[in-house]
Each structure stands twice: as C-alpha cells, then as structure tokens.
C-alpha positions in Angstrom: -26.5 37.2 -7.3 -22.9 38.2 -6.5 -20.4 37.9 -9.3 -18.0 35.0 -9.3 -14.2 35.2 -9.7 -11.3 32.9 -10.7 -10.2 33.0 -7.0 -13.6 32.0 -5.6 -15.8 30.7 -8.5 -19.0 30.2 -6.4 -22.4 31.8 -6.8 -25.5 32.0 -4.6 -28.3 31.7 -7.1 -32.1 31.3 -7.2 -32.9 28.0 -9.0 -36.3 26.8 -10.3 -37.6 23.3 -9.8 -38.4 21.5 -13.0 -39.1 18.0 -11.6 -38.8 16.3 -8.2 -39.9 12.7 -8.6 -39.6 9.6 -6.5 -37.1 7.1 -7.8 -38.1 4.4 -5.2 -39.3 4.3 -1.6 -36.2 6.0 -0.2 -34.7 8.2 -3.0 -35.8 11.1 -5.0 -34.5 12.9 -8.2 -34.5 16.7 -8.1 -34.0 18.6 -11.4 -33.7 22.4 -11.4 -33.0 25.3 -13.8 -29.8 27.0 -12.7 -27.4 29.6 -14.0 -24.2 28.4 -15.7 -22.2 29.5 -12.6 -23.9 26.9 -10.5 -24.0 24.3 -13.2 -20.3 24.4 -13.8 -19.7 21.6 -11.3 -17.1 18.8 -11.6 -17.7 15.2 -10.5 -17.4 15.1 -6.7 -18.3 18.7 -6.0 -21.5 19.7 -4.2 -24.0 22.5 -3.8 -25.4 23.9 -0.6 -29.2 24.1 -0.8 -31.4 26.4 1.3 -34.3 24.2 2.3 -37.7 25.9 2.3 -39.9 25.7 5.4 -42.7 23.1 5.4 -45.4 23.7 8.0 -43.8 24.0 11.4 -40.6 22.3 10.0 -38.2 25.1 9.2 -34.6 23.8 8.7 -32.1 26.3 10.1 -29.1 25.2 8.0 -28.6 24.6 4.4 -28.0 21.0 3.2 -24.9 19.9 1.2 -26.0 17.9 -1.8 -23.6 16.0 -4.2 -24.1 17.1 -7.8 -25.5 14.1 -9.6 -25.7 15.6 -13.1 -25.3 18.9 -14.9 -26.2 20.3 -18.3 -24.7 23.8 -18.5 -25.9 24.2 -22.1 -29.5 23.9 -21.0 -28.9 25.4 -17.6 -29.9 22.4 -15.5 -28.5 20.8 -12.4 -29.7 17.5 -10.8 -29.5 15.7 -7.5 -30.3 12.2 -6.1 -31.1 12.3 -2.4 -32.4 10.2 0.4 -35.2 11.6 2.6 -33.8 11.2 6.1 -34.5 14.4 8.1 -36.2 17.8 8.2 -34.0 19.2 5.4 -34.5 16.5 2.9 -38.2 16.2 3.9 -38.4 19.9 3.0 -36.7 19.3 -0.4 -39.1 16.3 -1.0 -42.0 18.7 -0.8 -40.8 20.9 -3.6 -42.9 21.1 -6.7 -42.3 22.3 -10.3 -42.1 26.0 -10.3 -40.8 26.4 -6.7 -37.5 28.2 -6.2 -34.5 27.2 -4.1 -31.4 29.2 -3.3 -28.3 27.2 -4.2 -24.7 28.1 -3.3 -22.0 26.4 -5.4 -20.3 24.6 -6.9 -18.3 23.9 -3.8 -15.4 21.7 -2.7 -12.8 19.7 -4.7 -13.8 17.1 -7.3 -12.3 13.8 -8.4 -9.1 13.5 -10.3 -8.5 10.8 -12.9 -4.8 9.9 -13.2 -3.1 10.8 -16.4 -2.8 7.8 -18.7 -5.5 5.8 -16.9 -7.3 3.3 -19.0 -9.6 1.6 -16.5 -11.2 3.0 -13.3 -13.4 1.4 -10.7 -16.0 3.0 -8.4 -17.3 1.4 -5.1 -20.4 3.1 -3.7 -22.9 2.5 -1.0 -26.4 4.1 -0.7 -26.4 7.8 -1.6 -22.8 7.4 -2.6 -24.4 6.4 -5.9 -25.2 10.0 -6.6 -21.7 11.3 -5.7 -19.9 8.7 -7.9 -22.4 8.6 -10.8 -20.9 11.6 -12.6 -17.7 9.6 -13.1 -19.6 7.3 -15.5 -20.2 9.8 -18.3 -16.8 11.4 -17.6 -15.1 8.0 -18.2 -17.1 7.5 -21.4 -16.0 11.0 -22.6 -12.4 10.1 -21.9 -12.6 6.7 -23.5 -12.0 4.8 -20.2 -13.4 1.5 -19.1 -15.3 1.8 -15.8 -16.5 -0.9 -13.5 -18.6 -0.5 -10.4 -19.4 -2.3 -7.2 -22.6 -0.9 -5.8 -24.0 -1.7 -2.4 -27.7 -1.2 -1.3 -30.0 -2.4 1.4 -32.1 -4.4 -1.0 -32.8 -4.7 -4.8 -35.7 -2.2 -4.3 -33.2 0.5 -3.3 -30.9 -0.2 -6.2 -30.7 2.6 -8.7 -29.0 0.9 -11.7 -30.4 3.1 -14.5 -29.8 6.3 -12.5 -26.2 5.2 -12.1 -25.6 4.1 -15.7 -27.0 7.3 -17.2 -27.2 5.7 -20.7 -23.7 4.4 -20.6 -22.6 0.7 -20.1 -20.3 0.3 -17.0 -19.7 -3.2 -15.7 -21.8 -3.2 -12.6 -21.7 -5.7 -9.7 -24.5 -5.3 -7.1 -24.5 -6.5 -3.5 -27.3 -6.2 -1.0 -27.9 -6.4 2.8 -31.1 -8.3 2.2 -29.3 -11.4 0.9 -26.0 -11.0 2.8 -23.9 -10.4 -0.3 -22.8 -7.0 1.1 -21.0 -8.7 4.0 -17.5 -7.3 4.2 -15.8 -10.7 3.7 -17.9 -11.4 0.5 -17.3 -7.9 -0.8 -13.5 -8.4 -0.2 -13.5 -11.6 -2.2 -15.4 -9.9 -5.1 -13.1 -6.9 -5.1 -10.0 -9.1 -5.1 -11.2 -10.9 -8.2 -12.1 -7.6 -9.9 -8.7 -6.1 -9.1 -6.9 -9.1 -10.5 -9.0 -9.2 -13.6 -9.5 -5.6 -14.4 -6.3 -4.1 -13.0 -7.9 -0.6 -12.4 -5.6 2.4 -12.6 -7.7 4.2 -9.9 -10.5 3.5 -7.5 -13.1 5.9 -6.2 -15.5 5.4 -3.3 -18.1 7.1 -1.2 -20.9 6.2 1.2 -19.5 3.7 3.7 -16.8 3.7 6.4 -16.5 -0.1 6.2 -15.8 0.1 2.4 -13.3 2.9 3.0 -11.3 0.7 5.5 -11.5 -2.3 3.1 -10.4 -0.3 0.1 -7.5 1.3 2.0 -6.2 -2.2 2.7 -6.8 -3.7 -0.7 -5.5 -0.7 -2.7 -2.3 -0.6 -0.7 -1.9 -4.3 -1.3 -2.5 -4.0 -5.1 -0.7 -0.6 -5.3 -3.8 1.2 -6.8 -4.3 4.9 -6.1 -7.7 6.0 -5.0 -9.9 8.9 -3.8 -12.8 9.0 -1.4 -15.6 11.6 -1.2 -16.5 12.1 2.5 -20.0 12.7 3.6 -20.1 15.1 6.5 -22.5 17.5 8.3 -21.8 21.1 7.4 -23.0 24.5 8.5 -21.4 27.2 6.3 -19.8 25.0 3.6 -17.3 27.7 3.0 -14.6 26.7 5.5 -15.4 29.3 8.2 -17.4 27.4 10.9 -15.0 24.3 11.1 -18.1 22.1 11.6 -16.9 19.5 9.0 -13.3 18.9 10.1 -11.9 15.4 9.6 -8.5 13.8 10.5 -6.1 13.0 7.7 -2.7 11.4 7.7 0.1 13.6 6.2 3.0 12.0 4.2 5.2 11.9 7.3 2.5 10.0 9.2 1.4 12.9 11.4 -2.3 13.7 11.8 -3.7 16.8 10.2 -7.2 18.3 10.3 -8.9 19.3 7.1 -12.2 20.9 6.3 -14.4 18.6 4.2 -16.3 21.5 2.6 -13.4 23.3 1.0 -10.3 21.1 1.2 -12.5 18.1 0.3 -14.9 16.5 0.0 -12.6 14.4 -2.2 -9.4 13.3 -0.5 -6.6 10.8 -1.2 -8.0 7.4 -0.2 -5.0 6.4 2.0 -4.9 9.8 3.8 -8.3 9.6 5.4 -8.5 8.4 9.0 -11.7 6.3 9.1 -14.5 7.4 11.3 -14.7 5.8 14.7 -17.2 3.0 15.2 -17.4 1.8 11.5 -20.7 1.9 9.7 -21.5 4.7 7.2 -19.5 7.9 6.9 -22.2 10.4 7.2 
C-alpha cells in the first residue's frame, strides 16, 4: 500500500469483508475491515472498489461507492448499495473473509455552514447512503436535522439504516402511492421550509429533486449542496469520464470532474442532467 500525503491523502488498500447482508429486496449492507487511511472519510466522500470476478462476469472498472459509515477506531468502513449491474452483483457475492481492494477516500464532502442550527436532507433511493452520514454528524454538532426520503415503495424504505440510532424528523414519500409526485413533494417541502427554516439543504439521488430544490432554495434563500452520482473510470480526475456542467458565478458554463472536484457541489451551480429522472 503506497503512503498517503497531505497533498493526496488517498490509499489503495486491501480490505476484508466482515458482513454483506441483504437489507431488503434491492439493497445490501457491506461492512469491511479497512486501514485508518481509508476509514478517514468525510460525509459525502466515496471509495473506489475493485469488484472481484464472479464466474464469467468480470467487471473491468472499479465502482465508486458512497461511504455510508466509518469507524476509524475499530478500522471499519460500511456501504449501502443497490444491486443493478455486473459490478454490484459481484459485490453482492462477497462473503465474510473475502478481500477487496479499496481506493480512497476520494472527492469532496459536504460542508455545514458556520452557525447553522437546522439542516435538511432530501434523498432518493441510494441517495440515502450518501446523505445518511449527515445524521450522526448533525447530532455531534448539536444540530436539528430533518429529512424527506423518497423510495419506490415502503418495502424499499431504509428508515433504521438512515437514522443510525439518532432521531431525525423523517418524512417518507413513495412511488407506489403517488406521494412522491413532484407537485406533492413541492407542497410538503414548502411547508417544511416555512416551519423549520433550515440553514442548509443537502440532496442526492434524483434529477427531479435537484431541479425542484434549486427553485425552492432560491425562493427561500437557503444555501444547499448536491452530491452527484456519476459513472467513473479512474476516479482520480485523469480520464475525464465523469465531467458535468456547472454554472460559474458570472453565469458561464464550466466543466468539472465529479470524482475529484465533486461529488459534492453547490446546489445552484449544477446544470441538471438532460431528460429528468435520476442523476446516475
């Protein structure tokens, strides 16, 4: 394992699987032993995992995984992930004792404004895993935190995994009953903004939610950040596979690498992905 430095505090380390259990029909929870260099991840950062081959399925590229939880003192790092392709199918086959090469921590994390007293997170799907680390962080800082969480159905909803033993105020919406419809979510968010007056909003997991929050946060003058989900190859800023368009302060369009200049960006700066839907 190469040494890390203050300039580039990233390590490529061999981690050992402790547990890899099914949370529900779509999501799994992976827990691994990892050196302190990899465990030293901030909320919003990610790790690039080398997926092992499974039968004839041999993923060529590593997979970026948002860090769900870390315990540097015990040398543990955890991930929540959705099994959607060859890479995550490979991860789903891991058993206790198996090893995985992990490169990280990578990217920029979330920033809670100085003097904030109340924050709100708005997440969809696997965005739960990206935003969940803000829950214990808010508790540590003595902040109130509220959450609007969107899932396909109650069966996909990971309430306990998101709460992590804390007590955020959670509002759940679902595709199955129509409560996740944009107009209904907007009405709910407006009420929450008026009542809670959050000092910052954080989001991940949906392009539609990004567009809605850009409009509402501008209207209520609330700063925010978004963690972008993007396909990556190198995760080090070399291949330019993960470039996204952002608005600069003068209104011009700039191109930024999600892996190293993100994945967390100013909410209002991000140009939403074309076509709506999920920002994957």
